[in-house]
RODO-2510 file (C-alpha; in nm, 4 decimals, decimal comma):
residues 341
     n   res          X          Y          Z
     1     m     8,1555     5,2170    10,6375
     2     s     8,4722     5,2878    10,4359
     3     t     8,6716     5,5793    10,3083
     4     n     8,9474     5,5528    10,0822
     5     g     9,0537     5,2323    10,2487
     6     l     9,0152     5,3773    10,5950
     7     s     8,7405     5,2110    10,8542
     8     t     8,5274     5,4893    10,9276
     9     d     8,2793     5,2829    11,0843
    10     g     8,0870     5,3622    11,3735
    11     s     7,7522     5,4071    11,5389
    12     s     7,5386     5,6552    11,7523
    13     a     7,3059     5,6529    12,0221
    14     d     7,0198     5,6405    11,7644
    15     g     7,1564     5,3670    11,4957
    16     l     7,3039     5,6348    11,2700
    17     s     7,5875     5,5228    11,1137
    18     v     7,9185     5,7782    11,2083
    19     g     8,2433     5,8556    10,9699
    20     s     8,4834     6,0316    11,1085
    21     v     8,8241     6,1533    10,9530
    22     s     9,1323     6,3801    11,0361
    23     t     9,3088     6,5080    10,7862
    24     g     9,5731     6,6172    10,9503
    25     d     9,7523     6,2670    10,9328
    26     m     9,4419     6,1316    10,7257
    27     s     9,4290     5,8686    11,0138
    28     a     9,0379     5,7459    11,1126
    29     d     8,8808     5,7854    11,4148
    30     r     8,5620     5,7551    11,6438
    31     g     8,5570     6,0751    11,8179
    32     g     8,3528     6,0720    12,1667
    33     a     6,8600     8,3049     9,5180
    34     d     6,7799     8,3418     9,5154
    35     s     6,9889     8,4609     9,7502
    36     v     6,9607     8,6798    10,1056
    37     s     7,0790     8,9991     9,9230
    38     a     7,3226     9,2066    10,1388
    39     d     7,0402     9,4335    10,2957
    40     r     6,7281     9,2111    10,3555
    41     a     6,6849     9,1641    10,7577
    42     g     6,7562     8,8002    10,8533
    43     v     6,5908     8,5963    11,1347
    44     g     6,5134     8,7356    11,4561
    45     g     6,5775     9,0693    11,3390
    46     v     6,9427     9,1053    11,2696
    47     s     7,0534     9,2524    10,9405
    48     a     7,2824     9,1001    10,6744
    49     d     7,4969     9,3577    10,7513
    50     r     7,5400     9,2887    11,1145
    51     r     7,5670     8,9543    11,0253
    52     g     7,8487     8,9569    10,8062
    53     a     8,0265     9,2050    11,0120
    54     g     8,3343     9,0727    11,2198
    55     r     8,2578     8,7065    11,0594
    56     t     8,6102     8,5046    11,0680
    57     r     8,7011     8,3376    10,7699
    58     a     8,8165     7,9567    10,7542
    59     s     9,1583     8,1197    10,6584
    60     g     9,3608     8,1201    10,9637
    61     t     9,1331     7,9636    11,2312
    62     g     9,2565     7,5914    11,1480
    63     p     9,1057     7,2499    11,1191
    64     l     8,7234     7,2528    11,0859
    65     r     8,4963     6,9734    11,1534
    66     m     8,2362     6,9104    10,9228
    67     a     7,9088     6,6585    10,8477
    68     a     7,7223     6,5945    10,5969
    69     v     7,3734     6,4068    10,6878
    70     s     7,2451     6,0960    10,4910
    71     a     6,8531     6,0549    10,6730
    72     e     6,5029     6,0027    10,5643
    73     f     6,2594     6,2720    10,6083
    74     g     5,8914     6,3153    10,5316
    75     r     5,5477     6,5540    10,5426
    76     d     5,5269     6,5745    10,9036
    77     l     5,6989     6,8873    11,0109
    78     e     5,7177     6,7855    11,3979
    79     e     5,8642     6,4537    11,3123
    80     d     6,1466     6,6503    11,0757
    81     f     6,2003     6,8347    11,3529
    82     t     6,2465     6,5613    11,5945
    83     v     6,5107     6,4015    11,3200
    84     v     6,6886     6,7523    11,2914
    85     e     6,7250     6,7864    11,6625
    86     r     6,8699     6,4760    11,7141
    87     l     7,1415     6,5108    11,4369
    88     i     7,2213     6,7964    11,5414
    89     k     7,2987     6,7308    11,9048
    90     e     7,4801     6,3963    11,7786
    91     a     7,6919     6,6303    11,5480
    92     r     7,7378     6,9006    11,8601
    93     a     7,8624     6,5846    12,0470
    94     e     8,1276     6,4712    11,7860
    95     g     8,2344     6,8028    11,7763
    96     v     8,1097     6,9196    11,4541
    97     r     8,1108     7,3254    11,3555
    98     l     7,9315     7,2928    11,0031
    99     l     7,6531     7,0487    10,9170
   100     a     7,4241     7,0196    10,6257
   101     l     7,0947     6,8631    10,6189
   102     p     6,9617     6,7120    10,2955
   103     e     6,7286     6,8831    10,0212
   104     a     6,3456     6,9259    10,1560
   105     c     6,4513     6,8063    10,5305
   106     l     6,2017     7,0529    10,6365
   107     g     5,8312     6,9066    10,5190
   108     g     5,9680     6,6221    10,2921
   109     y     6,0455     6,6039     9,8564
   110     l     5,7936     6,5524     9,6117
   111     l     5,6146     6,1630     9,6061
   112     s     5,7344     6,1227     9,2711
   113     l     5,9639     6,2965     8,9149
   114     d     5,6727     6,2003     8,7066
   115     d     5,3037     6,3320     8,7776
   116     s     5,2843     6,5925     9,0841
   117     a     4,9358     6,6327     8,9994
   118     s     4,8110     6,4129     9,3076
   119     d     5,1006     6,5836     9,5521
   120     e     5,0274     6,9035     9,7033
   121     g     5,3847     6,9027     9,8228
   122     p     5,6017     7,0105    10,1346
   123     p     5,4352     7,2900    10,3491
   124     a     5,5747     7,6148    10,2054
   125     l     5,7843     7,8233    10,4831
   126     a     5,8256     8,1746    10,5190
   127     l     6,2225     8,2307    10,5360
   128     d     6,1744     8,4687    10,7929
   129     g     5,8826     8,2513    10,9879
   130     p     5,8788     8,0633    11,3030
   131     e     5,9903     7,7194    11,1023
   132     i     6,3117     7,8813    11,0462
   133     r     6,3935     8,0903    11,3475
   134     r     6,3297     7,7005    11,5186
   135     l     6,5786     7,5561    11,2621
   136     a     6,8339     7,8698    11,4108
   137     a     6,7721     7,8310    11,7424
   138     l     6,8613     7,4614    11,7470
   139     a     7,1485     7,5457    11,5805
   140     g     7,3086     7,7387    11,8041
   141     e     7,7075     7,7629    11,7750
   142     l     7,6640     7,5309    11,4726
   143     t     7,6487     7,6581    11,1115
   144     v     7,3770     7,4162    11,0004
   145     v     7,2427     7,3963    10,6126
   146     a     6,9254     7,2500    10,5330
   147     g     6,6271     7,2419    10,2616
   148     y     6,3114     7,3337    10,2487
   149     c     6,0045     7,4379    10,0702
   150     e     6,0435     7,8616    10,0290
   151     a     5,7264     8,0773    10,0221
   152     d     5,7520     8,3886     9,9084
   153     g     5,4048     8,5737     9,7679
   154     d     5,1999     8,3395     9,5443
   155     a     5,5816     8,1619     9,4583
   156     r     5,7289     7,8220     9,6079
   157     y     6,0726     7,7683     9,5972
   158     n     6,2896     7,4580     9,5845
   159     s     6,5226     7,6068     9,8745
   160     v     6,8252     7,5976    10,1078
   161     v     6,9008     7,7976    10,3955
   162     c     7,2131     7,8179    10,6121
   163     v     7,1772     7,9143    10,9669
   164     n     7,2942     7,9706    11,3203
   165     g     7,1809     8,1068    11,6525
   166     d     7,2091     8,4641    11,5228
   167     g     6,9595     8,3670    11,2351
   168     v     6,9618     8,3147    10,8515
   169     l     7,3279     8,3637    10,7144
   170     g     7,2305     8,2946    10,3356
   171     n     6,9380     8,1053    10,1387
   172     h     6,9472     7,9834     9,7856
   173     r     6,6438     7,8965     9,5500
   174     k     6,7160     7,5791     9,2679
   175     v     6,8111     7,6836     8,9704
   176     h     6,7799     7,3947     8,7626
   177     q     6,4727     7,1303     8,8009
   178     p     6,4632     6,7829     8,6847
   179     l     6,1985     6,6253     8,4936
   180     s     5,8552     6,7732     8,6312
   181     e     5,9889     6,9403     8,9593
   182     d     5,9487     7,2886     8,7919
   183     a     5,4988     7,2043     8,8162
   184     s     5,5641     7,2379     9,1707
   185     y     5,8300     7,5131     9,2157
   186     a     5,9574     7,8440     9,1068
   187     s     6,3143     7,8835     8,9861
   188     g     6,5833     8,0729     9,1328
   189     d     6,8375     8,2732     8,9165
   190     r     7,1451     8,3187     9,0759
   191     f     7,4084     8,1428     9,2385
   192     h     7,6194     8,3244     9,4812
   193     a     7,9033     8,2788     9,8254
   194     f     7,8376     8,4070    10,1872
   195     d     8,0537     8,4374    10,4739
   196     t     8,0094     8,2594    10,7680
   197     p     8,1492     8,1498    11,1061
   198     v     8,3219     7,8569    10,9238
   199     g     8,4013     8,0495    10,6246
   200     r     8,2617     8,1575    10,3182
   201     i     8,0040     7,8950    10,1596
   202     g     7,8736     7,8374     9,8759
   203     m     7,5097     7,6382     9,8320
   204     m     7,3309     7,4284     9,5812
   205     i     7,0666     7,2241     9,5352
   206     c     7,0692     6,8369     9,4048
   207     y     7,0441     6,8652     8,9895
   208     d     7,2154     7,2571     9,0426
   209     k     7,5712     6,9668     9,1360
   210     a     7,4952     6,8568     8,7080
   211     f     7,6100     7,2227     8,5915
   212     p     8,0037     7,2598     8,6166
   213     e     7,8961     7,6576     8,5719
   214     s     7,7013     7,6648     8,8692
   215     a     7,9761     7,5521     9,1337
   216     r     8,2679     7,7508     8,9453
   217     a     8,0314     8,0817     8,9687
   218     l     8,0437     8,0179     9,3669
   219     a     8,3890     7,9411     9,3326
   220     l     8,4758     8,2511     9,1549
   221     d     8,2479     8,4416     9,4337
   222     g     8,5315     8,3303     9,6818
   223     a     8,3220     7,9923     9,7984
   224     e     8,5846     7,7825    10,0200
   225     i     8,3342     7,5286    10,0655
   226     g     8,0496     7,4265     9,8568
   227     v     7,7498     7,2837     9,9861
   228     c     7,5340     7,0645     9,7959
   229     v     7,2019     6,9552     9,9863
   230     s     6,9885     6,6661     9,7962
   231     a     6,6604     6,4413     9,7435
   232     w     6,8787     6,2067     9,5059
   233     p     6,7017     5,8873     9,3872
   234     g     6,8425     5,5797     9,2492
   235     a     6,7852     5,5124     8,9190
   236     r     6,4061     5,5033     8,7676
   237     t     6,4602     5,2655     8,4737
   238     h     6,6729     4,9358     8,4878
   239     a     6,6403     4,9945     8,9022
   240     t     6,9040     4,7586     9,0734
   241     t     6,8224     4,5885     9,4275
   242     d     7,1487     4,7333     9,5445
   243     l     7,2178     5,0804     9,5477
   244     v     7,5677     5,0361     9,5909
   245     n     7,5251     4,9171     9,2146
   246     d     7,2844     5,1738     9,0679
   247     r     7,3642     5,4377     8,8149
   248     w     7,2623     5,7365     8,9268
   249     k     7,4090     5,7166     9,2368
   250     r     7,7482     5,6736     9,0338
   251     r     7,6490     5,9865     8,9037
   252     f     7,5799     6,1445     9,2190
   253     d     7,9340     6,0398     9,3559
   254     l     8,0867     6,1725     9,0279
   255     f     7,9503     6,5007     9,0414
   256     d     8,0453     6,5651     9,4221
   257     r     8,3808     6,4557     9,3271
   258     a     8,4217     6,6774     8,9878
   259     r     8,2789     6,9780     9,1131
   260     a     8,5429     7,0009     9,4126
   261     l     8,8054     6,8877     9,2293
   262     e     8,7763     7,1141     8,8891
   263     n     8,7181     7,4064     9,1468
   264     q     8,9687     7,2781     9,3855
   265     i     8,7339     7,3526     9,6951
   266     v     8,6063     7,1679     9,9598
   267     w     8,2825     6,9745     9,8753
   268     i     8,0028     6,9220    10,1066
   269     s     7,7395     6,6800    10,0203
   270     a     7,4015     6,5750    10,2138
   271     n     7,1227     6,3513    10,0657
   272     q     6,8061     6,2108    10,1575
   273     a     6,8279     5,8423    10,2373
   274     g     6,5533     5,5565    10,2161
   275     t     6,2059     5,6002    10,0593
   276     f     5,9540     5,8200     9,9766
   277     g     5,6356     5,8050     9,7559
   278     s     5,8094     5,6213     9,4381
   279     l     6,1246     5,7870     9,5255
   280     r     6,4277     5,5484     9,6563
   281     f     6,7410     5,7998     9,7839
   282     v     7,1024     5,6692     9,7193
   283     g     7,2155     5,8391    10,0531
   284     s     7,5815     5,8731     9,9505
   285     a     7,6429     6,1870    10,2082
   286     k     8,0300     6,2929    10,1696
   287     v     8,2683     6,5185    10,2482
   288     v     8,5080     6,5508     9,9577
   289     d     8,8768     6,7580     9,9479
   290     p     9,0252     6,9993     9,6835
   291     g     9,1307     6,7094     9,5130
   292     g     8,8074     6,5326     9,4374
   293     e     8,9069     6,2517     9,7569
   294     i     8,6558     6,1590     9,9349
   295     l     8,7028     6,1741    10,3022
   296     a     8,4272     6,0441    10,4350
   297     d     8,1365     5,8592    10,3302
   298     t     7,7557     5,7282    10,4726
   299     g     7,7422     5,4834    10,2234
   300     v     7,3562     5,4360    10,0966
   301     g     7,2459     5,4194    10,4300
   302     a     7,1311     5,7092    10,6578
   303     g     7,4737     5,8534    10,9303
   304     l     7,6417     6,1065    10,9234
   305     a     7,9983     6,2098    10,6994
   306     i     8,2546     6,3442    10,9469
   307     a     8,5318     6,5179    10,8462
   308     e     8,8153     6,7754    10,9636
   309     l     9,0393     6,9460    10,7325
   310     d     9,2026     7,2725    10,8137
   311     v     9,0309     7,4723    10,4756
   312     a     9,2617     7,7725    10,3985
   313     q     9,5726     7,5136    10,4040
   314     a     9,3610     7,2188    10,1867
   315     l     9,2917     7,5177     9,9267
   316     e     9,6385     7,6813     9,9391
   317     t     9,7858     7,3005     9,8948
   318     a     9,5744     7,2000     9,6008
   319     r     9,6492     7,5818     9,4193
   320     r     9,9587     7,5655     9,4466
   321     s    10,1056     7,4472     9,1103
   322     m     9,8040     7,4124     8,9069
   323     g     9,5501     7,6687     9,0419
   324     h     9,2071     7,6037     8,8415
   325     l     9,0651     7,9028     8,8894
   326     r     9,3614     8,1047     8,8457
   327     d     9,4861     7,9496     8,4928
   328     r     9,1325     7,9848     8,3240
   329     r     9,1218     8,1648     8,0002
   330     p     8,7495     8,2887     8,0077
   331     e     8,8159     8,4690     7,6378
   332     t     8,8692     8,1260     7,5118
   333     y     8,5064     7,9644     7,6141
   334     t     8,3042     8,1692     7,3570
   335     h     8,1008     7,9454     7,1832
   336     a     8,1926     8,0114     6,7590
   337     g     7,9963     8,2140     6,5942
   338     a     7,8066     8,3491     6,9842
   339     v     7,7888     8,7090     7,0385
   340     s     8,0355     8,7997     7,3112
   341     p     7,8733     8,9958     7,6145
***
């Protein structure tokens, strides 16, 4: 694995590839929705108000070591939790404080994007249920982001949750649904950022990142770090043998870099790897800086993309001369003939 010409290859105890970059001197190293509302009780009985109280923002906290995961997950929840636990232990050993796991890592994604009639889909989990509490307990002092199928009454949502040992810090329901995904999931209806011990984070899922407004909404809500979790497959037509040359992989990478650059935020992108049903995932988990430069990348295989960055300093530097959020002119963006709100 390489990043911007810097060798970041490493081997973990379980055979996963580990890439690590420190941006202090940009040298490679191999170290050792609908969102939760402000008053909604979190996992373990900790209220959102209490969770948010006294949280330290990224500003002034120094370098943050973060990681994006590329890994394979399936329907068996116990097997998935075994993988999750292993990845959290590996991240902890690497000094990671923010870890992003893929979309649908708890219970697997859909078997196909063509016809889901024969697919019962992943198990639906309650946000305040035992599985999310288990995830939070595994996270401990780490801030962990993970995708799951959320149950809310009779509805099922493709969701992503952010937890640590205190419980749920934030939750997002996927808004944009590709192909036949809407046959399996209801759709979320908002994007928002929230405070965590590692800074203010905004989350989205897979196809959400194809829409610039999604990341822009998070950035305008103060997100310093955008986290996108995916189950992004290779091209369905004219598929290539080598995923490195896959056109859907190129789009995946382009969206990651563009969303970071246009909003001048740190971007963490996790993705599934391997195969599931008829889908072959492109991996390519990565960490991108506010200038759109890839700091660490797993390539198309399984692994951890690890990078260390002073988030507050990186945002300040990126926005010093050309501030993309500051220099917007929203009054000019209305379609001709459209009625302004």
